[in-house]
C-alpha positions in Angstrom: -27.2 7.7 10.4 -27.4 11.3 11.6 -27.8 12.9 8.2 -24.3 14.0 8.1 -21.8 13.8 5.1 -18.1 14.3 5.7 -15.6 14.3 3.0 -11.8 13.8 2.8 -10.4 17.2 1.7 -8.3 15.2 -1.0 -11.2 14.6 -3.1 -10.6 17.9 -4.5 -7.5 16.5 -6.1 -9.6 14.1 -8.4 -11.4 15.1 -11.8 -14.6 16.7 -11.3 -16.6 14.1 -12.4 -14.9 11.7 -9.8 -15.9 14.7 -7.3 -19.6 14.4 -8.6 -19.8 10.6 -8.2 -18.6 10.7 -4.7 -20.9 13.4 -3.7 -24.0 11.6 -5.3 -22.6 8.3 -3.9 -22.7 9.9 -0.4 -26.1 11.6 -0.8 -27.6 8.6 -2.0 -26.5 7.4 1.4 -29.2 9.7 2.9 -32.1 7.8 1.6 -30.4 4.1 1.4 -28.2 3.2 4.3 -26.3 0.3 2.7 -25.2 -0.7 -0.5 -28.3 -2.6 -1.8 -29.7 -3.3 -5.2 -32.2 -0.3 -4.7 -29.3 1.9 -3.5 -27.2 1.4 -6.6 -30.3 1.9 -8.7 -30.5 5.4 -7.1 -26.9 6.4 -7.9 -27.6 5.1 -11.4 -30.2 7.3 -11.9 -28.5 10.3 -11.2 -24.9 9.1 -12.9 -25.5 6.5 -15.6 -21.9 5.7 -16.1 -20.9 5.4 -12.1 -19.2 2.0 -12.7 -16.8 3.6 -14.7 -16.4 6.3 -12.1 -16.1 4.1 -9.5 -13.4 1.9 -11.2 -11.5 5.2 -11.9 -11.5 6.0 -8.3 -10.2 2.0 -7.0 -7.7 2.1 -9.9 -6.5 5.5 -8.8 -6.7 6.0 -5.1 -3.2 4.9 -4.5 -1.7 7.8 -7.0 -4.2 10.3 -5.6 -2.9 10.1 -2.1 0.9 9.3 -3.1 0.9 5.9 -1.9 1.9 2.9 -4.0 -0.4 0.4 -3.0 -4.0 0.7 -4.0 -6.5 0.3 -1.3 -9.5 -1.3 -2.6 -12.0 -0.3 -0.1 -12.6 3.2 -1.0 -15.2 4.0 1.9 -13.0 2.6 4.7 -10.1 4.3 3.0 -11.8 8.0 2.9 -12.8 7.2 6.8 -9.5 6.6 7.7 -8.0 9.5 5.9 -10.5 11.8 7.0 -9.8 10.5 10.9 -6.1 10.8 10.4 -6.5 14.3 8.7 -8.3 15.7 11.6 -5.7 14.3 14.0 -2.9 15.8 12.1 -1.3 18.9 13.4 -1.8 22.0 11.6 1.0 22.6 8.9 2.1 25.5 6.6 
């Protein structure tokens, strides 16, 4: 890891509690570079109901981006969207 965190701009359309979860999720990756037991313990120490927030994101991500099919791999989805957003031309 280079110690950098990038977010998809569309995260701002989610509830504040979900934004908090995503930010903390990514910040914990600065300490743990994987999804190990220790990683999730770190997340849980800051967001005790992280599983509920994670479930919300998995359930609602399709609505959030306007697609019918919900992707289950949230990290992959966010990375794909971030890449596509930067490649898209600027629109009014």
